[in-house]
N, C-alpha and C positions, 0 to 999 in steps of 0.2 A: 504494500500500500504506500502511496505517496502522501506527503503532508497536505497537498493541495486538493486531494480528492476524498470525498466521503466514501467510506467502505460500502461495497455492495453486500458483503457478508461479514458478520462478526462471528468469530469462533470463540466459544468459552470453554476452557479446559479445566477439569477438576478431578479429584480422586473418585474412583468408581464407588458407587454405593453398594451396600451389602445385598440389596434386592433390586429387581427391575423397577419396582415402584419408587424406590429412592431415586433412581436415575431419571425417571419420568418427572418426579417432583422437582429435581434439579433443572430439567428442561423448562418446566412451567415457571419456575422462579426466574430463570434467565429471560424467558419471553416476557414476563411481567415487568422486569427491569427495562427491557427494550421498549415496551409499550407504555410504561408509566402507569401500569394497572395496579389496583389494590390487591395485595396478597390474597390468594385463595379465590380470586374472581375468574380465573381461567380454567378451562378443562382441555383435555387432549383426546381427540378421536382419530379415526382413520377414514380415508376415502380412496377407493380404487378408480383411476381415470378410465379404465376400460370396461368394468362391469358395474361400477357404482357401489360396490360392496363397502360395508363399514367395518368389517372385521380384518381387513388387510389394506395395503396400499400406503399412500403418503400420509404422514401425520398432519392433522388439521387442528388448529387451535379454535376453541370456542369459548363463549362466555354468555352470560345472561343477555338475551336480546339478539343473539346471532353470532356470526363468525367474528372472532377477535380481529380487531384492526380493520373493520369495515371502512373503506375509503383510504386506509393506510395499512394494507394487508401485510401480515408478517408470516412468512413461511419458515418452517423449522425442520430440523433433522437431528438425529442422535446416533452416536456410535460409541462402542466400548472396545477396549483392548487391554489385556493385562489388568493393571490397577488404575487405569485412566478412563475417563468418560469425556466425550467431546460433543458440544451442542453447536449447531450452525443456525444463525438467525439472519434472515434475508428479507429486506423490503423490496428487493429487485425482481424477484420471481421465485418459482419453485426451486428448492435447493436440496442437495443430498450431501452427506458427509460420511467419510469412512476413515477410521484409523486402524492400523494393524501393526502387530509386532513383526519385525523382520525375521526373527528366529522362528516364529510360529508359521509364517508363510513358507519359509524355506523347508520346514519339516513337513508341511502339509502334503507335498507331492501331488498336487492337483493340476499340473501343467496341461495335461491332455484335455481336461474338461474346462479349463479356465482361459487358456490362451490360444489364439488362432495362429496359423502358419507365419504370418507377418511378424507377430510378436515373438514367437519362438525363435525365428531366425535372428531377430535383433538381440535376444538374450544370449544366443549361442556365440555371439561375437565378443561377449564380455568375460572378464575374469570371474572366478567363483565368488569373490567378495563383492564385486560391483554388480554381478547378476542378482545376488540376493536382495539388495536394496532396490534395484530396478524392477525385479519381479514384484516386489511389494508395492512399488509406486504404480505399476500398471494395474495391479489388482485393486488397489484402493480407488483408482480412477474409474474402473468399471463399476465397482459397487456404488460409489458416490453418484455416478451418472444414472444407474438403474434406479436408485432411490429418488433422484430428482425427477425422473420420468414418471415414477410411481408404480413400477412393476417389480422392482427388486429382483431377486434371483429366480423368479418364475420365468424370466427370459434367459435365453442362452447367452452367457457373457462373451462367448466367442464371436457373436455377431457384431460386437463393438471392437474397434481397434484403438488402443491408446498408444500414441507415439511420444516417447520421452525426448526432451531436449538433448542435443549432442553435447559432449564436453565443451565448455566455454560459452554455450548459448545461454543467455539470460532470459529464458522464456518458460512458460508453463507447459505442462503436457497438453497434447492436442488429441481430440476425440473425433473419430470418423466411424461411419457405418458403410458397409459394402453396399454397392448399388442394388444388389439383390436382397438386401436386408429389409424386410417388411415392417420391422418394429417402429421406426419413426413415422412411416406412412399410416400405420394402424392407429397411432396415437394422435395424428394431426387433427382430426375433428374435435378431440378433447382439449387440445392445447390452444386452438384458435380463439376460443372465447376469452382466454387470458391475454390475448394480444401479444403473445410472446414474440420477441424479435428474431429468434432463430429456432431451427427445428431440433437441434441437439444442444444439450447444455455445454457450457464452456468449463474447463477444468482449471483449478489453481492448487498448487501444492502449498503446504504450510508445515511449520515445525511443530510436531505433536509431542516432542519430548524424546529423551534418550531411548534408543532402540525401537522407536516407533516411526511410522510414516503416515502422513495425513494428506488427504485430498478432499477438496470440495468441488461440487458440480452445481452450476446455477445457470438459469436461462437469462443471459444478458446479451446485449448487442455487441459489447466490446469485452476485452479480457477483464475478468472481475478483479476488483480491488478487495483484499481481505485483511481484516484486522484480527489478531489473535490476542485474547485477554485471559490471564489466569483468573479463576473464580475469585480468589482472594482480593483481586484488585477492584471488584465491584462492590461498592458499599451496600450492605444489607442483604447480599445474596448468600443464602445458607449454603455451606459447603459440606457435602456428605463426608463423614469420617469413616474410613474403612481400612482394614488390614489385608484386603483381598490381594492375592498375588497369582499371576499366571492362570487366570480363569479362562475357560474357552470363550470365544467371541459369541 
């Protein structure tokens, strides 16, 4: 993020809660801070852009009287890895966030179901050390994008291609879909009402902490500006206390 530009996405990092409910409460507290809402006035639901279901899909904020942020909509996303939780807050459009442990992704051994031939060829050119972090960056880009789109891992992650910057390039990862990929076209009727400026979300990497890789995906016309805040820097934001270590994602 540059000093001259208001961030498109604010990422709030904190310690992972002992339960999923604690992490959802952390998300709601961060959203309330962003909206200036009274504590306890927000609720969290879900909405699937393809079937309209409320038991899966993109997280949706609500409060008495309708959707939170009517006229100033706030989109949110949440991810957990190890002992950390990350929340993305976006006034710019639907957002997805993913954080992963590099060691956990390397151990997962899911290359054949996660990465397409273009990505596998790029990883094969790297050293073992560099490939581990690159593999994690590609995976977080895919997960964040599929969260922003609203389908999550119900879609085949291999249909999206994440291209990482080359050494020395000061750019964020790039997201593409193969021309034969029906995913973006399937979702277009659901995205048009939001007046989204682009068909696929744009990616931005951020520092998620030691041993972790973080990526956000958001529907913006230009490369997104991201601000990362530790939970403790936000006055009044309750920080979950936990001793959880190396929990599964």
